[in-house]
N, C-alpha and C positions, 0 to 999 in steps of 0.2 A: 323274443329273447335278444336278438341283435340290436333292436331299437332301444331297449332298456340299457344295454351296455354303452350304446352310443350316447343316450341321454345322461347316463351316469358320468361318462367321460366328459361330456360337455359341461356338466355341473361342476366337476372337479376343476376343469380348466378355468371356468369362470371364477371359481372360489380362489384359485391360484392368482388369477389376474387381479382380483380385488385386493387380495394381500399384497401383491406386488405394487399396486397403486397406492395403498396405505404406506408401504415402506418407501416408495418414492416421495410421497408427500412429506413423510417424517425426514427423509434425507434432504429434501428441499429446504424445509424449515431450519433443519440443522445448518445447512450451507448458508441460508440467508443470515442466520444468527452469527455464524462464523465470520461472514464478510463485514457484517456490522461491527462486530468487535474489532476486526482488523482495521476497518476504517477509523475507529475510535483510537486504536493504537497509533495509526498514522498521523491523526491530528495531535496526539500527545507528543509524538516525536518532533512534529513541526513547531512547537511553541509552548505547549501547556506544561511540559516537563513533570508529567504525573508518573506513576509507577507502572512500568511496562512489564514487570516480572509477573504481577498477578494475572494480568490479561493474557500474558504469554502462556501461563499455566492453564487458564481456562480454555485457550486455543488448542493446547495439546490434548486436554480431556476431550474437546469436541472432535479432534482428530482421531483419538482412540475409539470414540463412538462410531465415527464414519467408517474406520477400518472394520469394526465389528460388523457393520452392515454391508460390507463390501461383498460378502459371499451371496447375499440375498439381493444384490443390485447388479447382476452381471449385464443386464441389458443397458443400464446407465453407464457402466464402465466401458461397454463396447462403443458407446457414443462419445465418451469423454474420458479416455484412459490416462490423460496427463494431469488430472485434477490434483492428485496427491503430490505429484512433483512440483506443480506450481505453488501449492500450499507450503511445501518444504522450502521452496525458493523464497516465498514471502517471509517465512520464519528467518531464514538466513539474512534477508534484507533488513528485517527488524533488528537482528543482532548487529549488523553492519552499521545501522543507523544509530544504535545505542553506542557503539564504539566511536563513531564520528562525533556524537553529541559529547562524549566524554573528552575527546581530543579538543573539540571546540571550546569546552569549558576551561581545559587546561590552558589552551591558547589565549583565551580571554583573561585568565589569571596572569599569564606571562605579559600580556600586553599592558595589563593595568600596572604591573610591577615595573615594566619598562618605561611607562609614562611618568610614574613617580620618580624613577631615577633621572629621567630626562628633566623633570621639573627641579629636582635637586641640583642637577648639573647647571641648569639655567640660573638658579639662585647663586650658585658658587661663582659663576662667571660674573654676575652682577656685583658680587662682594669683591671679586678681583678688580673690576673696573672702579668700584668705590675706593679700593686700596690704592689703585693707580692714581686716582684723582687726588687722594690725600697725600701720596708721595710727591706728586707734582707741586702741591701746596707747601709741603715741608721744604722742597728744594728751593721754592721761590723765597720762602720766609727765612731760611737759615743763612746767616752771614758768615758763619765759621766754616773754613774749608774742611777742617777735621770732622766737624759734625756733618758736613755735606758728604764726605767720604764715607763716614759710618752709615749715613742714610742710604747712600748709594750701594754700600755693601749689603745693607738690609734689603733694599729694592731688588738687588741682583739675586739674592737668595729667594726672595718672593717671586721674582720673575721665573727662576728655575723651577720653583714649586708649582707656579702657575702653568709653566710649560708641560711639566709631568701631568698636572691635572688636565690640561688641554689634550695631551696625548690619550689620557684615559677617556676623555670625553669622545674624542675621534673614534677610539676603539669601541666604546659603547655604542656610538652611532652606527658603525659598521655591523656589530652584533645585532642591534635593533633592526636594521634593514634586512639582515639575514632571516631574523625571526619573523618579520613582516612578510617576507616572501614565502616563508613556510606556512604562515597563517592564511595568506591568499591561496596557496595550494590546498590547504585543508577546506577552504570555502568552496573552491572549485569542485573538489570531490563531492562535498555535501550537495551541491547543485546537481551534479551528475546523478547522484543516488536518488535525489528528489525526482528527477525526470524518470529514472528507472521505476520508481514507485508508482508514478502516474501511468506508466506503460503497463505495469502489472495489474493496476486497478481496471484499465481497460480490457485487459485479457480476462480478468475475473468476471467483469460485466458480460463479455461474450460467453463465457461458460454458463452464467445464469440464464441468458437468453436461450441458450441451446437446451438447458434443462426445462425451461418453460415451454419450448417447442415440444420436447418429448413428452412432457405431462399432458399437453393439448392432444398430442397424438393418441396417448393411451385413453384419454376421456373420449375421444372421437371413436376409437375402436369399441369402447364400451357401449356407445350408442347403437353401434351396428349389431350388438348382440340381441336380436329380437327373436323370440321362439319361432321356429320353422316347422314344428310338428302339427300345427293346426291345418285344416283342409282349406281355410279361407285365405288364399294367396293374395287376393285383392286388398282385404283389410291390412295385411302385413305391409303391402306396398304403400297405402295411404298413410299407415302409421309412420313409416320411415320418412315419407314425404313431409309429413307434418313436422318432423324433427329437423328438417332443413336440408335433407339430401336431395340433389338434383336428380333428373330422370337418368342421365348417364351414369351417375354414381349407383343409383338403384339397380341398373341394368347389369352393372360390373359386380356389385356385391351379391345379387340374387341369381346371377348367372342366367339372365333372360334377355331376349331380343330387345333392343331399345324401342322399336315401334310398338311392341306389346305393352311395355311399361307406360309409354306415353298415352296409349289407347285407354288403359285402365285408369290413369290419372284423370284424363278428360271425362270418362264415364262417371267418375266419382266427383266431378265439379272442382278439380285441381288443375292448376297450370302445369304443363310438362316442363 
């Protein structure tokens, strides 16, 4: 009776472990898909300027599925409890990257507008120089003093106008320098965010390696679940040895002396 109870408990435990392995595999696939989508989002942020909102929605749906599996994956959460926090940090990083991209676009638009204004001011200066050359020619050609006075009066007015325009040009140059400094600051922040994104990618890769190690551990545990109810202990030892377990591992798992395990392996033609 006790043997049947133990066998039933063992079968129930094995069934639960298989279910847990299936759930872990599903969660790993979900995580891999989630990381792939995140990497795609990063590439979009870096230059392709595609739609991040749709991919963010997909990422949120995957997170919801991961939260639904959270109750059934307590062993995984014990190994890596900060996975959800890192994913949230990645979402915040994507949002910050989107904000930086918008600011960079606005800065590029301002820079283009400033370049156009600067070109217009340069053309205005060239026209002023041309006017000055024409005024010099007029002064050289005019013989009448009154006409020269009138020309001088006009030139004075033009000079005053040019002085005002020159002041406006200097003010625009100062504003241009300020805006350029602001743009450099935004670019520095974008570089810092890119470094942080790379650091987060390395952290995500470390989480994936840990999940792979955990999956390998459960697979190895499953290999050790060989029926112990049969009378032939030697066949059990030979079968486990064929699956790749060393003599020391067999002695530990089967709770047997190491010398006895090595002797059984040698008698059955296997290396200890």
